[in-house]
N, C-alpha and C positions, 0 to 999 in steps of 0.2 A: 456718413453718406445718407442719404434720406431713405426710409423704410417704403417699399413699394408694394401694392399686391399683387398677386400673380396675373390678375386680370389687367392692370394698370400696365406691367411689363410687358406681356403679349401685345397690347395695343400700340404702345410705342415702337418695340420690336417689329412689327408687322407694318407700320410705317416706313421704316427704313428700307424695308425690302421690297416694299410696293411698286409698281412701274406706272407713272413715275413715282420717286421716293417722296413722302410728305412727312412734314414735322409740324408739332402743335402750333408753333408761332408763324408757320408759312415760308420759311427759308427753305432753300435747297441743302444738300448734306454739306456743301462746302462754303456756305455762307455764314459769314461771322455776324453778330449782334453789333448794334451801334457802339463804338469805343470813344469815349471822350478823354481827353488828356491835357492836364495843365502842369506846367513845371513853375518852379519858385516858391512854391505855397509855404516853406518852412523860411522864415525871414534868417533863423541864426544857424540856420545847415548851410555847406558849401554846396550843396546841390540838393534838389528836391523835385517830386513829381507826384501827381495824384491820378491814378486810371479808375475809369469805371468800364465795364464792359455790359451792356444790356440795362442802362438806364430808361427809367419810363420818360418817353417823351413829353408825356402829358403833365403827369404828376412831378416828375423830376427824381423819384426815388427808385429804390430797388437796383438790382443787377449786382455784380461783382465788383467790390470796390477796394482797392489797395492804395496805399500810401508808401512811399520809399524815402528817405532821407540819407544824404552821405555826410559823412563829419570827420574832419580831420584833424588829428592830436599830433602833437611830436613826442617821440619816444627815444630813449636811449639804446644804445647798442652795445649792450655789455653782458657780463655772464648771469648778471642777476634780473635780467629781462627778456622778454620774447622778441625784442628788437631784431630786426634783419637789414642788413644794408641795402638799400634801393628802396625800403618800405615794404608793406604789407598790406594784404585787405583782409577785412573780417566781415560775414555776414552773418546777420540775425534776422529771422523771421518769426513774428509774434502772431496770434490770431486773438482777436477779441472773442469773449465768450458768446457776446450777443451774436456774431458770426455763425457759432456751431453751438446751440441751446440744446441739441440732443446726445452732446457728447459729455460724458464725465471728464472731471478736471485731469485725471491720469491719462485719459485717451487724447485730449487737447494738448497735453504735454506732449504726447508721443507724435501727435500731428507737427507742431512745432519743431520738434527735435528733427522731424522727417525732413521736412521743408528747409530747415535750416541747412542740414547737411547737402541736400540737392544743389542748393543756391550757392553755397560757400565752396563746395569743392568744383563748380563749374566755374566761378568767377576769380577765384584765386590761383587758376591754373596759368604756369608759368608763359603760356603763349600769349595771355592776354594781360600780361603784368604792365602797367605804366611806366615809364622811363623816367617820370619827373615825381616819384616820390621821394627820391633821395634828396638829403640835403648837406649833411658831414659825412664823407666818407669814413666809415667804421666808426662812427661817433653818434650821429643823428639821423633820423628818417622820419618821415610821415607815415601814420597807422591811418587808414581809410576804414571808418567804420560806416557800413551800410546796414541801415534798419528797416526792415521791411515791416508793415502792418496791414494785416488783413482785418477791414471793417466789417464786411460780408463777403458771402459766399454765395451765390446764385449760380454757381457752376463755372468750369474752366479758369480756376484760381491759379494753377500753374503757370498758365501761358500769361496771365494778368501779373503774375509776380515776376516773370522774366521782362515783360515790357515796361513795368513801373521802374525796375531797377535801371534798364538801359535808359531809360528817359532820366532818372536821378543823377546816373555817372556822365551823362551826357551834358547835364547842367553844372556839373561839379568845375569849380575853379581852384586851381591849387596856387595860394600865394607864392610870389617869388621871393628867394631867400637870397642873402649876401652874407658871406662868409667875414668872420671878425676876429683879428686877433689883438692881444693887448701887449704891449710892448713898454717896458718900464725906460724912463730918459735917461739919458747917463747924466751922472750928477745926483742921482736920488738916493739914497741912504739905501744900502743893500743891494743896488743894482751891481749887475758884474761889470767889472772896470769902472765904476763909478768912484766919485771923489769921498762919498760917505756924507754930502749933504746936498741941499738945491739952491741953486741962485735964484731968487726970485727976479731978479732984473732980466735973465735971460728970456727970449720970445717962449710963450707957453705954448707947445703943440698937444694934441689930442694923443692921447697913448691909443686910442682904437685906429686901427688900419682897415678901411672897409674895401681893400681892392681885392681882386680875386687873388687869394691866397692860398698856397698848397696845404697849408698846415694851420688853418684856420681853427680855433679852439670853441667858437661860438658863434652866432648868427644873428643877423637882425632881418627883419620883413620891411622892403621898399613898398609894399603895397599895404592896403588895409585888408582885413581878415576876408572879406568877402571879394577881394579882386585877385586880379593873378590870372595865370594862363589856363585853358582847358587842360582838363586831364587828358595824357598822352593816349592816342590809339582809341578815342571815343568812337569813331566808326567801326572798331573791331568788336566793340561788345556785342554778346551774342542775343538771339531770339530763340524763344523755345516755340513749339508746335505741338499739340496734343492731338494724334490721331485717335478717335474712338472707334473701336472695332466692331462691328455687328457682321460677322461673315457672311458672304463675302464682299460686304459694303465696308466703309469707314464713312465717317463724318467728323466735322470741325465744330469749335465751340459748342461743347455740350452743355445744355443747362443743368442744373442740379438733379431734376427727374431724369433724363436723359442719360446722364452717367450711372444712376441707379439701376436703369434699364439694361445697360450695355457698359459693365464694370471693366472690361479688358481695354487696356489703353496703352498706346506706344508715344513716349514723349521722344521728341527730337530735339536737341538743343544745336543751333547752326550759327557760325561768325562767317561774316562775309568781307574778305581781304581786298586789299587796294584795288587788286584787277578784276575782282568780283569772283573769285573762286570760293566756293564753299567749303567750309570746313566743320566737320562734325564735332562739338565741343563735349557732348554728352548723349546718352542714348538710357532708355529706361522703360522696362515694361511694368505695367501697374495694374492689378488684379489678377483674377483666376484666368488661365488658359495659356495656351502656347502658340508659336507662329512657326512654321517651314521656313528654311533659310530662302527659298524662291520666294516667299510672301513678304518677307522681312526685307529683301532687298528692292522689291517694287514699291513697298510702303517708303522705305527710305527715298528712293528716287522722288516719289509722289510729295514727301514731305519736304525736300527740298525745294521743289516750285512753291509750295504754301508760304513757306519760311521767307523764301526770296520776297514774294509779294508783300507779307506782312512787314518784311523789312523795309523795304521801299515805302511803304504808306507812312509807317511810322518814324522812317527819316524826313520825310516830307512835313510832317506835324511837326516835329521838333523843330524844323527850321523856321518853321511858321511861329511858332512859341519864342524863338529867339528874337525874330524881327517884332513880333508884338511888345514882348519886353523892352526892347531897346526903345520902341517909339513910345513906350510908357514911361519909361526914364529920363527920356527928353523931353516929355512933357511936363514931368515933374520939376525938372532942373528949370524950365522956362518959368514956372510959376513962382519959383522961388529966386529969382534973379532979380 
């Protein structure tokens, strides 16, 4: 966290409590800075996104920037591995040293571990688990690795991490699989009930059966690695909203200086089900201070409204990104016809 003088803190805090409230960049207490989002930025990933909050519209730099990428790999389900029937999700958050030049290496490691724990515990919850990460029951499954990199932190990094993660998971496609079973043909030496030799004049049939097989021993990919179906339940992936508290007021999307002046924060993570009902997936108090139960209840109610607005805006942008990328793919196809 940035270090501010007492005078700087007092000036920022007085702005929050003024009538009307004021902030250094002219926003109201509930306004977000500009958010830039792009999906499909990592060609070798199954899903990826880059998100920036507060980029300078003139120079194009600055702001909080986060990159997220999802990569699928096959893992076995046995005693010697961590594989799980139905697949599993692993989340990792890394921070560029240039984003936190004032932190020692040990403190940076602690920050990365804390952010990783927060993201992994939220996204790996059973209520959010996709149903299409299984391959062969009790044998093979997909491991989804979600890697998040914080390139710069100009405030509100946790909200940025959750938005970038949701965008990358929205963009993720799971390759379709098809079970394969090998059956030795009758007449092949060593085959059960065979004659001990092979008649080379008889019609040769493939030993691979790729129909839907209940006892498949292996699988094949009908799709290319970057094709397939969207990750199941992508509308359920949660959104995080941080309420920065300066009693009795609270504000959203704090800059780094505002975070230093008002260090008490309430992080709320919501997912919105098909019927639109909000579900709290996580909640955490950050910084020194405390809240009464009545204050907490009011803040949760307000946080749900903010999260729903953010969720709606992010979904609209993600759908626009899908249209943009499909159009770009069609144009590329036409050029190579």
